[in-house]
TORPA-4810 file (N, C-alpha, C, O; in nm, 3 decimals):
<nodes>
NODE_1_-1.111_15.416_-39.601_-1.147_15.304_-39.694_-1.250_15.287_-39.568_-1.237_15.304_-39.447_M
NODE_2_-1.392_15.232_-39.678_-1.497_15.195_-39.588_-1.484_15.033_-39.607_-1.467_14.994_-39.722_A
NODE_3_-1.492_14.909_-39.474_-1.485_14.824_-39.482_-1.660_14.739_-39.544_-1.758_14.809_-39.564_F
NODE_4_-1.661_14.615_-39.560_-1.807_14.601_-39.595_-1.803_14.432_-39.564_-1.690_14.385_-39.564_R
NODE_5_-1.908_14.344_-39.540_-1.904_14.260_-39.479_-1.819_14.153_-39.606_-1.816_14.197_-39.721_P
NODE_6_-1.756_14.024_-39.578_-1.739_13.939_-39.630_-1.905_13.864_-39.690_-2.004_13.894_-39.623_L
NODE_7_-1.918_13.804_-39.770_-1.994_13.735_-39.816_-1.982_13.608_-39.879_-1.926_13.608_-39.989_L
NODE_8_-2.028_13.486_-39.828_-2.012_13.355_-39.918_-2.011_13.407_-40.101_-2.057_13.501_-40.167_P
NODE_9_-1.926_13.275_-40.130_-1.912_13.347_-40.310_-2.030_13.229_-40.355_-2.064_13.242_-40.473_R
NODE_10_-2.097_13.121_-40.284_-2.210_13.065_-40.346_-2.313_13.065_-40.193_-2.266_13.091_-40.082_R
NODE_11_-2.431_13.037_-40.216_-2.524_13.036_-40.149_-2.512_12.924_-40.006_-2.424_12.841_-40.027_P
NODE_12_-2.555_12.914_-39.920_-2.527_12.883_-39.825_-2.645_12.756_-39.809_-2.764_12.785_-39.802_I
NODE_13_-2.600_12.622_-39.803_-2.716_12.504_-39.794_-2.815_12.552_-39.734_-2.794_12.636_-39.647_R
NODE_14_-2.897_12.527_-39.755_-3.001_12.507_-39.668_-3.055_12.376_-39.670_-3.085_12.302_-39.764_Q
NODE_15_-3.064_12.354_-39.466_-3.074_12.237_-39.417_-3.240_12.201_-39.423_-3.323_12.287_-39.392_F
NODE_16_-3.277_12.068_-39.465_-3.407_12.033_-39.403_-3.395_11.987_-39.294_-3.307_11.986_-39.208_R
NODE_17_-3.527_11.935_-39.311_-3.568_11.891_-39.134_-3.471_11.767_-39.083_-3.398_11.777_-38.984_G
NODE_18_-3.481_11.634_-39.175_-3.400_11.542_-39.123_-3.218_11.582_-39.079_-3.152_11.544_-38.982_Q
NODE_19_-3.171_11.691_-39.217_-3.008_11.724_-39.225_-3.004_11.806_-39.113_-2.890_11.805_-39.068_D
NODE_20_-3.105_11.901_-39.026_-3.068_11.953_-38.916_-3.078_11.897_-38.804_-3.016_11.944_-38.708_T
NODE_21_-3.169_11.769_-38.789_-3.202_11.667_-38.713_-3.075_11.576_-38.667_-3.053_11.543_-38.551_Y
NODE_22_-2.998_11.544_-38.780_-2.868_11.478_-38.794_-2.763_11.589_-38.732_-2.666_11.561_-38.663_D
NODE_23_-2.792_11.684_-38.761_-2.616_11.757_-38.728_-2.660_11.775_-38.595_-2.562_11.757_-38.523_V
NODE_24_-2.735_11.796_-38.542_-2.757_11.845_-38.400_-2.752_11.780_-38.283_-2.723_11.809_-38.167_L
NODE_25_-2.811_11.623_-38.379_-2.788_11.480_-38.304_-2.667_11.510_-38.238_-2.649_11.528_-38.118_S
NODE_26_-2.559_11.513_-38.360_-2.414_11.528_-38.370_-2.318_11.616_-38.292_-2.217_11.580_-38.230_D
NODE_27_-2.366_11.729_-38.307_-2.347_11.829_-38.199_-2.385_11.826_-38.092_-2.319_11.883_-38.005_V
NODE_28_-2.517_11.750_-38.055_-2.538_11.721_-37.880_-2.435_11.579_-37.812_-2.387_11.566_-37.700_T
NODE_29_-2.428_11.506_-37.909_-2.339_11.389_-37.901_-2.202_11.428_-37.839_-2.154_11.403_-37.728_E
NODE_30_-2.145_11.515_-37.973_-2.011_11.592_-37.928_-1.980_11.659_-37.793_-1.884_11.615_-37.729_V
NODE_31_-2.065_11.781_-37.734_-2.098_11.885_-37.703_-2.126_11.743_-37.502_-2.064_11.769_-37.399_M
NODE_32_-2.215_11.632_-37.511_-2.165_11.547_-37.406_-2.098_11.449_-37.407_-2.136_11.347_-37.350_N
NODE_33_-1.973_11.457_-37.478_-1.857_11.405_-37.442_-1.885_11.281_-37.504_-1.815_11.187_-37.466_Q
NODE_34_-1.968_11.260_-37.586_-2.022_11.147_-37.648_-1.917_11.106_-37.727_-1.958_11.006_-37.786_G
NODE_35_-1.805_11.130_-37.760_-1.693_11.093_-37.900_-1.649_10.967_-37.920_-1.560_10.908_-37.860_I
NODE_36_-1.728_10.922_-38.022_-1.753_10.816_-38.082_-1.638_10.723_-38.183_-1.631_10.802_-38.277_S
NODE_37_-1.549_10.612_-38.220_-1.472_10.584_-38.304_-1.532_10.549_-38.399_-1.486_10.521_-38.509_Y
NODE_38_-1.693_10.544_-38.350_-1.794_10.435_-38.465_-1.814_10.339_-38.446_-1.772_10.285_-38.344_G
NODE_39_-1.908_10.260_-38.563_-1.929_10.131_-38.522_-1.868_9.988_-38.553_-1.918_9.879_-38.526_D
NODE_40_-1.721_10.020_-38.630_-1.640_9.911_-38.622_-1.614_9.930_-38.780_-1.502_9.941_-38.831_G
NODE_41_-1.718_9.931_-38.835_-1.694_9.962_-39.005_-1.668_10.129_-39.000_-1.556_10.177_-39.018_V
NODE_42_-1.752_10.185_-38.982_-1.765_10.307_-39.037_-1.690_10.425_-38.889_-1.701_10.388_-38.772_R
NODE_43_-1.632_10.537_-38.918_-1.585_10.607_-38.824_-1.665_10.692_-38.791_-1.752_10.700_-38.878_S
NODE_44_-1.687_10.787_-38.677_-1.793_10.876_-38.664_-1.732_10.975_-38.618_-1.746_11.061_-38.704_L
NODE_45_-1.675_11.015_-38.537_-1.599_11.155_-38.469_-1.458_11.194_-38.499_-1.403_11.303_-38.517_H
NODE_46_-1.394_11.002_-38.498_-1.231_11.062_-38.548_-1.217_11.046_-38.666_-1.302_10.986_-38.731_M
NODE_47_-1.083_11.106_-38.732_-1.068_11.105_-38.839_-1.005_10.975_-38.865_-0.882_10.978_-38.875_A
NODE_48_-1.069_10.852_-38.880_-0.954_10.761_-38.959_-1.038_10.641_-38.973_-1.160_10.640_-38.962_G
NODE_49_-0.949_10.522_-39.003_-1.063_10.429_-39.064_-1.031_10.301_-38.975_-0.947_10.296_-38.886_V
NODE_50_-1.138_10.168_-39.030_-1.111_10.043_-38.934_-1.066_9.976_-39.054_-1.116_9.991_-39.165_F
NODE_51_-0.951_9.885_-39.019_-0.919_9.734_-39.085_-0.944_9.600_-38.990_-0.943_9.610_-38.867_A
NODE_52_-0.959_9.510_-39.038_-0.981_9.404_-38.993_-0.861_9.277_-39.063_-0.833_9.261_-39.181_K
NODE_53_-0.812_9.209_-38.950_-0.676_9.131_-39.014_-0.712_9.009_-38.953_-0.719_9.017_-38.830_I
NODE_54_-0.743_8.875_-39.014_-0.805_8.795_-38.942_-0.663_8.694_-38.906_-0.700_8.592_-38.846_A
NODE_55_-0.554_8.697_-38.921_-0.495_8.648_-38.875_-0.348_8.731_-38.885_-0.340_8.802_-38.985_D
NODE_56_-0.222_8.731_-38.789_-0.122_8.821_-38.770_0.021_8.742_-38.857_0.123_8.802_-38.890_S
NODE_57_-0.006_8.607_-38.878_0.075_8.500_-38.900_0.199_8.464_-38.827_0.189_8.441_-38.706_G
NODE_58_0.315_8.458_-38.887_0.422_8.378_-38.803_0.493_8.496_-38.695_0.465_8.616_-38.700_L
NODE_59_0.565_8.451_-38.625_0.580_8.538_-38.474_0.706_8.642_-38.579_0.779_8.606_-38.672_A
NODE_60_0.689_8.757_-38.522_0.846_8.869_-38.563_0.851_8.853_-38.760_0.943_8.808_-38.829_N
NODE_61_0.746_8.896_-38.796_0.705_8.847_-38.945_0.600_8.984_-38.981_0.478_8.991_-38.988_T
NODE_62_0.705_9.086_-39.001_0.595_9.231_-39.104_0.485_9.157_-39.189_0.502_9.050_-39.247_P
NODE_63_0.376_9.227_-39.186_0.244_9.217_-39.256_0.212_9.330_-39.287_0.231_9.423_-39.209_F
NODE_64_0.148_9.350_-39.423_0.084_9.463_-39.476_-0.060_9.491_-39.438_-0.127_9.389_-39.427_T
NODE_65_-0.112_9.588_-39.418_-0.268_9.593_-39.403_-0.291_9.706_-39.474_-0.214_9.801_-39.459_V
NODE_66_-0.412_9.716_-39.570_-0.436_9.781_-39.656_-0.521_9.906_-39.563_-0.575_9.885_-39.455_N
NODE_67_-0.519_10.028_-39.627_-0.614_10.141_-39.555_-0.671_10.202_-39.704_-0.646_10.188_-39.824_H
NODE_68_-0.772_10.288_-39.608_-0.832_10.387_-39.737_-0.869_10.514_-39.641_-0.983_10.558_-39.621_T
NODE_69_-0.721_10.572_-39.576_-0.725_10.714_-39.521_-0.696_10.800_-39.593_-0.716_10.917_-39.560_L
NODE_70_-0.629_10.760_-39.734_-0.578_10.853_-39.798_-0.525_10.946_-39.803_-0.551_11.043_-39.875_G
NODE_71_-0.388_10.927_-39.679_-0.313_10.954_-39.618_-0.217_10.930_-39.566_-0.266_10.865_-39.474_R
NODE_72_-0.084_10.929_-39.542_0.033_10.846_-39.463_-0.045_10.852_-39.299_-0.100_10.952_-39.254_I
NODE_73_-0.033_10.728_-39.234_-0.140_10.752_-39.057_-0.044_10.785_-38.988_0.070_10.781_-39.033_P
NODE_74_-0.071_10.825_-38.865_0.089_10.893_-38.793_0.053_10.776_-38.689_0.126_10.772_-38.591_I
NODE_75_-0.044_10.684_-38.696_-0.077_10.563_-38.587_-0.197_10.467_-38.614_-0.262_10.459_-38.718_G
NODE_76_-0.214_10.382_-38.475_-0.320_10.294_-38.492_-0.366_10.272_-38.353_-0.284_10.309_-38.268_F
NODE_77_-0.492_10.215_-38.303_-0.523_10.135_-38.196_-0.580_9.986_-38.222_-0.643_9.952_-38.323_H
NODE_78_-0.549_9.912_-38.126_-0.555_9.722_-38.148_-0.731_9.801_-38.063_-0.733_9.851_-37.951_V
NODE_79_-0.836_9.790_-38.144_-0.962_9.795_-38.047_-1.008_9.657_-38.049_-1.100_9.653_-37.968_M
NODE_80_-0.991_9.535_-38.104_-1.009_9.389_-38.040_-0.972_9.321_-38.095_-0.962_9.357_-38.212_R
NODE_81_-0.925_9.178_-38.063_-0.841_9.093_-38.083_-0.868_8.975_-38.040_-0.841_8.993_-37.922_K
NODE_82_-0.904_8.861_-38.046_-0.961_8.761_-37.971_-0.885_8.647_-37.953_-0.939_8.537_-37.943_T
NODE_83_-0.767_8.661_-37.949_-0.619_8.560_-37.920_-0.541_8.694_-37.799_-0.561_8.813_-37.773_S
NODE_84_-0.445_8.579_-37.754_-0.337_8.673_-37.685_-0.195_8.734_-37.790_-0.148_8.649_-37.866_A
NODE_85_-0.154_8.825_-37.792_-0.051_8.871_-37.835_-0.042_9.023_-37.857_-0.154_9.073_-37.872_G
NODE_86_0.053_9.105_-37.863_0.076_9.248_-37.921_0.091_9.250_-38.033_0.120_9.145_-38.091_E
NODE_87_0.072_9.409_-38.123_0.075_9.451_-38.209_0.145_9.569_-38.223_0.105_9.670_-38.164_I
NODE_88_0.276_9.575_-38.315_0.362_9.680_-38.272_0.391_9.760_-38.434_0.387_9.682_-38.530_F
NODE_89_0.412_9.872_-38.457_0.488_9.917_-38.586_0.597_9.836_-38.633_0.693_9.808_-38.561_D
NODE_90_0.585_9.797_-38.753_0.712_9.680_-38.765_0.842_9.815_-38.789_0.953_9.801_-38.737_S
NODE_91_0.817_9.901_-38.846_0.984_9.975_-38.890_0.985_10.019_-39.060_1.047_10.103_-39.125_G
NODE_92_0.880_9.910_-39.093_0.887_9.930_-39.280_0.816_10.066_-39.305_0.718_10.074_-39.231_V
NODE_93_0.833_10.191_-39.399_0.772_10.293_-39.392_0.596_10.293_-39.419_0.541_10.196_-39.471_A
NODE_94_0.545_10.378_-39.388_0.403_10.340_-39.444_0.343_10.429_-39.543_0.377_10.547_-39.529_W
NODE_95_0.272_10.410_-39.628_0.234_10.498_-39.715_0.041_10.532_-39.718_-0.061_10.507_-39.654_T
NODE_96_0.085_10.601_-39.833_-0.103_10.644_-39.846_-0.209_10.506_-39.844_-0.322_10.528_-39.800_N
NODE_97_-0.187_10.411_-39.876_-0.275_10.281_-39.880_-0.199_10.189_-39.762_-0.272_10.170_-39.664_K
NODE_98_-0.104_10.145_-39.757_-0.064_10.053_-39.590_-0.024_10.079_-39.549_0.031_10.177_-39.598_T
NODE_99_0.027_10.042_-39.382_0.074_10.049_-39.291_0.131_9.912_-39.261_0.044_9.825_-39.262_I
NODE_100_0.274_9.860_-39.229_0.305_9.757_-39.171_0.324_9.770_-39.012_0.362_9.867_-38.946_S
NODE_101_0.278_9.612_-38.964_0.302_9.571_-38.838_0.357_9.447_-38.809_0.406_9.383_-38.902_I
NODE_102_0.357_9.381_-38.650_0.403_9.286_-38.642_0.394_9.283_-38.530_0.401_9.381_-38.457_V
NODE_103_0.373_9.133_-38.485_0.343_9.104_-38.374_0.452_8.980_-38.328_0.493_8.890_-38.402_S
NODE_104_0.488_9.003_-38.184_0.561_8.857_-38.131_0.579_8.734_-38.132_0.674_8.656_-38.142_P
NODE_105_0.389_8.726_-38.111_0.328_8.603_-38.114_0.253_8.602_-38.183_0.168_8.687_-38.210_T
NODE_106_0.289_8.442_-38.249_0.256_8.372_-38.390_0.103_8.407_-38.398_0.067_8.441_-38.285_A
NODE_107_0.004_8.413_-38.482_-0.151_8.456_-38.508_-0.204_8.495_-38.427_-0.226_8.425_-38.328_H
NODE_108_-0.242_8.612_-38.435_-0.290_8.673_-38.332_-0.430_8.712_-38.382_-0.426_8.796_-38.472_V
NODE_109_-0.532_8.678_-38.351_-0.619_8.632_-38.455_-0.741_8.757_-38.420_-0.744_8.840_-38.329_L
NODE_110_-0.837_8.729_-38.536_-0.957_8.858_-38.542_-0.914_8.983_-38.514_-0.998_9.050_-38.453_N
NODE_111_-0.780_9.055_-38.546_-0.766_9.183_-38.527_-0.858_9.339_-38.588_-0.859_9.383_-38.702_I
NODE_112_-0.913_9.383_-38.488_-0.974_9.481_-38.538_-0.883_9.634_-38.529_-0.862_9.684_-38.419_L
NODE_113_-0.852_9.673_-38.606_-0.715_9.812_-38.602_-0.820_9.936_-38.613_-0.921_9.916_-38.681_L
NODE_114_-0.807_10.037_-38.562_-0.811_10.212_-38.546_-0.702_10.292_-38.630_-0.607_10.347_-38.575_F
NODE_115_-0.727_10.294_-38.783_-0.582_10.366_-38.854_-0.605_10.505_-38.854_-0.704_10.556_-38.907_I
NODE_116_-0.517_10.569_-38.795_-0.585_10.738_-38.817_-0.447_10.782_-38.863_-0.427_10.899_-38.896_F
</nodes>
């Protein structure tokens, strides 16, 4: 039996100059260990989304955070907050559109989460 090489079903997209520059720029950044979450609005090299919460509300009261990940998240990182207090998983089941978190401190302000 003769083997023949597998060919793509569709033509491979040809990159234009700027596309090539963008791709090489991203590859170089990753290869140089410049892996980044992104700019706080859009994620860059990580598979996740940002979510902003103005106020966590009352202490020990679970609150819902909407996200656009499109699947049930596996976790979150607190990227920033402007007041003292911890943020935890509330124990309420997460969905492909929301997570539920809680803080033992009332009114943790301006929280930026990275949900992944």
